C-alpha positions in Angstrom: 9.3 -12.1 9.6 7.0 -9.3 11.3 3.5 -9.1 10.0 1.2 -5.9 9.6 -1.5 -6.3 12.4 -4.0 -4.5 10.1 -3.7 -7.5 7.7 -4.4 -10.5 9.9 -6.1 -12.9 7.9 -6.6 -15.7 10.6 -10.0 -15.9 12.4 -8.4 -16.9 15.6 -5.9 -14.2 15.7 -8.3 -11.7 14.4 -10.8 -12.6 17.1 -7.9 -12.3 19.9 -6.6 -9.2 18.5 -9.9 -7.6 18.3 -10.7 -8.6 22.0 -7.4 -6.8 22.9 -8.2 -3.7 21.0 -11.6 -3.4 22.8 -9.8 -3.2 26.3 -6.7 -1.1 25.2 -6.4 2.7 24.7 -3.3 5.1 24.4 -3.2 5.2 28.2 -4.2 1.8 29.3 -3.3 -1.9 28.4 -6.0 -4.6 29.1 -5.0 -6.8 31.9 -5.1 -10.5 32.5 -8.1 -10.2 34.5 -10.0 -8.5 31.4 -9.7 -11.9 29.6 -12.7 -14.1 30.6 -11.9 -17.7 29.6 -15.7 -18.4 29.4 -16.2 -15.7 26.7 -13.4 -17.1 24.6 -13.7 -20.9 24.9 -12.9 -21.3 21.2 -9.6 -19.4 21.7 -8.2 -21.4 24.6 -6.7 -24.0 22.6 -4.6 -21.6 20.6 -3.7 -19.2 23.4 -0.8 -18.9 26.0 -0.1 -16.5 28.8 3.3 -15.6 30.1 4.3 -14.1 33.3 6.9 -11.2 32.7 9.2 -11.3 35.5 11.8 -8.6 35.9 14.5 -9.6 38.5 18.2 -9.2 37.7 17.2 -10.4 34.1 14.1 -10.4 32.4 12.2 -13.6 32.3 9.0 -15.1 30.5 7.5 -17.9 32.3 4.5 -19.7 30.6 1.6 -19.6 33.1 -0.8 -21.5 30.5 -0.5 -23.1 27.1 -3.2 -24.2 25.1 -3.5 -27.8 23.8 -3.2 -26.7 20.2 0.4 -25.5 21.1 1.1 -28.6 22.9 0.0 -30.9 20.0 1.6 -29.1 16.9 4.9 -28.3 18.8 5.2 -31.5 20.7 6.1 -29.2 23.7 4.4 -28.8 27.4 5.8 -25.4 28.3 3.4 -24.4 31.4 5.7 -23.3 34.4 8.8 -23.0 32.3 10.8 -20.1 31.3 10.9 -19.6 27.7 14.7 -20.1 27.4 14.1 -23.6 28.9 11.4 -24.8 26.5 12.9 -27.0 23.5 12.0 -24.4 20.9 15.4 -25.4 19.2 16.5 -22.9 16.5 13.7 -20.5 17.3 14.5 -19.9 21.0 16.6 -16.8 20.7 14.2 -15.0 18.3 11.3 -16.0 20.3 12.7 -14.5 23.6 13.7 -11.3 21.6 10.1 -10.9 20.4 8.7 -11.4 23.7 11.2 -8.8 25.1 10.2 -6.3 22.2 6.6 -6.5 23.2 7.3 -6.1 27.0 9.7 -3.0 26.2 7.7 -1.4 23.5 4.2 -2.1 25.1 2.7 -2.9 21.8 1.4 -6.0 20.0 3.1 -7.8 17.3 2.5 -10.6 15.0 5.4 -12.6 13.4 5.5 -15.5 11.1 8.1 -18.2 12.1 9.6 -21.3 10.8 12.1 -23.7 12.5 13.1 -27.2 14.0 12.2 -27.8 17.6 14.3 -29.8 19.9 11.6 -32.5 20.1 11.9 -33.4 16.4 9.0 -31.2 15.0 9.4 -28.7 12.1 6.8 -25.8 12.7 5.7 -22.9 10.6 3.1 -20.6 12.4 2.0 -17.3 12.9 2.0 -15.9 16.5 0.3 -12.8 17.9 1.7 -11.3 20.9 -0.3 -9.0 23.1 1.1 -6.9 26.0 -1.2 -7.2 29.4 -0.8 -4.9 32.5 -2.2 -4.9 35.9 -0.6 -1.7 37.0 -0.1 0.2 33.7 3.4 1.1 34.7 4.8 -2.1 33.0 3.9 -5.3 31.0 3.1 -8.0 33.5 2.0 -10.6 31.1 2.1 -11.5 27.4 -1.0 -13.0 25.9 -0.2 -15.0 22.9 -2.2 -16.7 20.1 -0.8 -19.3 17.6 -1.9 -20.3 14.2 -0.1 -23.4 12.8 0.4 -23.2 9.1 2.4 -26.6 8.9 4.0 -28.9 11.3 5.6 -32.2 10.9 7.8 -34.5 12.6 7.9 -36.7 15.7 
């Protein structure tokens, strides 16, 4: 379910979105180089960065995943393409959301709930923010995760 970005009520997601808004304008998307990890140490466990790779088929490859994601999802995704991560019943919709942000060049927030292939049930909110180095395309996705519930192995 897509959530209204103006109604974000999670402190981590609000802070990440506020940072993105500071660097964004109608003509410019922030770049990965604009996100200084030292300034956002409290966000790091909750964030991930994906490279957007446009070869013959679009791919989203996790460049970094925070420990919060790894702990609650029981998944280590760094270096893997999103469709090769054991998201279970959430895999297709996750790829579709990532593709939507890359195509439309605008942030989104979704609330998702599903069972992973690692035996976890997860219910969370995820903010996706487009980043660009060249302004002619989305080069990265910066995401933030706020887990509402998770249980299982």
